[in-house]
Every structure is written in structure tokens, then in C-alpha cells.
C-alpha positions as YAML, in Angstrom:
chain: A
units: angstrom
residues:
- id: 1
  name: MET
  ca: [-65.19, 56.28, 14.80]
- id: 2
  name: ASP
  ca: [-68.73, 56.10, 13.45]
- id: 3
  name: ILE
  ca: [-68.71, 59.78, 12.54]
- id: 4
  name: VAL
  ca: [-65.50, 59.43, 10.53]
- id: 5
  name: GLY
  ca: [-66.99, 56.41, 8.73]
- id: 6
  name: ALA
  ca: [-70.17, 58.35, 7.94]
- id: 7
  name: ILE
  ca: [-68.12, 61.24, 6.55]
- id: 8
  name: ALA
  ca: [-66.13, 58.80, 4.42]
- id: 9
  name: ILE
  ca: [-69.32, 57.24, 3.02]
- id: 10
  name: LEU
  ca: [-70.76, 60.68, 2.35]
- id: 11
  name: SER
  ca: [-67.58, 61.70, 0.52]
- id: 12
  name: MET
  ca: [-67.97, 58.71, -1.79]
- id: 13
  name: PHE
  ca: [-71.20, 60.22, -3.05]
- id: 14
  name: LEU
  ca: [-70.02, 63.84, -3.07]
- id: 15
  name: TYR
  ca: [-66.77, 63.23, -4.92]
- id: 16
  name: LYS
  ca: [-67.75, 61.01, -7.79]
- id: 17
  name: LYS
  ca: [-65.52, 60.32, -10.77]
- id: 18
  name: PRO
  ca: [-65.74, 63.71, -12.53]
- id: 19
  name: LYS
  ca: [-64.87, 65.60, -9.33]
- id: 20
  name: GLU
  ca: [-61.52, 65.46, -7.64]
- id: 21
  name: LEU
  ca: [-61.04, 65.08, -3.92]
- id: 22
  name: THR
  ca: [-59.74, 68.34, -2.51]
- id: 23
  name: ASN
  ca: [-56.47, 68.33, -0.59]
- id: 24
  name: SER
  ca: [-58.04, 70.04, 2.41]
- id: 25
  name: PHE
  ca: [-60.75, 67.36, 2.67]
- id: 26
  name: ALA
  ca: [-58.16, 64.61, 2.36]
- id: 27
  name: MET
  ca: [-56.01, 66.18, 5.10]
- id: 28
  name: ILE
  ca: [-59.01, 66.59, 7.42]
- id: 29
  name: MET
  ca: [-59.95, 62.93, 6.93]
- id: 30
  name: PHE
  ca: [-56.34, 61.87, 7.51]
- id: 31
  name: VAL
  ca: [-56.16, 63.81, 10.79]
- id: 32
  name: LEU
  ca: [-59.52, 62.43, 11.93]
- id: 33
  name: LEU
  ca: [-58.39, 58.89, 11.15]
- id: 34
  name: LEU
  ca: [-55.16, 59.41, 13.09]
- id: 35
  name: ILE
  ca: [-57.17, 60.61, 16.08]
- id: 36
  name: VAL
  ca: [-59.51, 57.62, 15.88]
- id: 37
  name: ASN
  ca: [-56.56, 55.21, 15.59]
- id: 38
  name: GLY
  ca: [-54.94, 56.83, 18.63]
- id: 39
  name: MET
  ca: [-58.15, 56.43, 20.61]
- id: 40
  name: MET
  ca: [-58.40, 52.76, 19.60]
- id: 41
  name: GLY
  ca: [-54.76, 52.16, 20.53]
- id: 42
  name: TYR
  ca: [-55.28, 53.77, 23.95]
- id: 43
  name: THR
  ca: [-58.37, 51.64, 24.54]
- id: 44
  name: SER
  ca: [-56.49, 48.46, 23.67]
- id: 45
  name: HIS
  ca: [-53.65, 49.54, 25.97]
- id: 46
  name: LEU
  ca: [-56.11, 49.95, 28.85]
- id: 47
  name: GLY
  ca: [-57.64, 46.57, 28.04]
- id: 48
  name: GLY
  ca: [-54.22, 44.97, 28.19]
- id: 49
  name: LYS
  ca: [-53.75, 46.24, 31.72]
- id: 50
  name: ILE
  ca: [-56.67, 44.17, 33.01]
- id: 51
  name: HIS
  ca: [-55.38, 41.38, 35.22]
- id: 52
  name: HIS
  ca: [-57.41, 38.18, 35.55]
- id: 53
  name: PRO
  ca: [-55.70, 35.85, 38.04]
- id: 54
  name: GLU
  ca: [-58.77, 33.60, 38.12]
- id: 55
  name: MET
  ca: [-58.05, 32.56, 34.54]
- id: 56
  name: ARG
  ca: [-54.66, 31.03, 35.37]
- id: 57
  name: ASP
  ca: [-53.79, 27.81, 37.14]
- id: 58
  name: VAL
  ca: [-50.38, 29.14, 38.13]
- id: 59
  name: VAL
  ca: [-50.23, 30.67, 41.60]
- id: 60
  name: LEU
  ca: [-47.93, 33.65, 41.69]
- id: 61
  name: PRO
  ca: [-45.74, 34.26, 44.75]
- id: 62
  name: TRP
  ca: [-47.73, 37.30, 45.81]
- id: 63
  name: ASP
  ca: [-51.02, 35.39, 45.48]
- id: 64
  name: LYS
  ca: [-50.09, 32.77, 48.10]
- id: 65
  name: PRO
  ca: [-51.88, 33.08, 51.43]
- id: 66
  name: ALA
  ca: [-49.75, 34.31, 54.29]
- id: 67
  name: PRO
  ca: [-48.52, 31.58, 56.67]
- id: 68
  name: THR
  ca: [-50.29, 31.55, 60.03]
...
């Protein structure tokens, strides 16, 4: 993610007003941004799978101790 941001900042200086942004550079940046967004989505999906039963007051049926 940082590398794509650095490339974007560098492109701001390379492609100033008189120059036009080339289509190939724009497509490369678009693909890189899609990859980064996919990685961020996958990370958030993994984070959503984390289960914290200690944060809830509700006791779920499978969390009850077995009768002795």
C-alpha cells in the first residue's frame, strides 16, 4: 500500500500540467490499486472472523459448562 502511494506521489511530480498521463501508467496504477484493495478486503475479512466471547455478557449454549 505504501509503495503504491509513493508511486502516486512521484507521478504528481513527473506528470505536471504540460504533460499528459499515459494510458499505460494509468492502467498500471489502476491494477495496483485493485490489488491493494483486495488485500485490504481480505485482511478485514480475517479480522471479522476473530471471536471474542469474553467481550459479551451473553452466554451461548455451547459456552455453558457441562453438567456433572
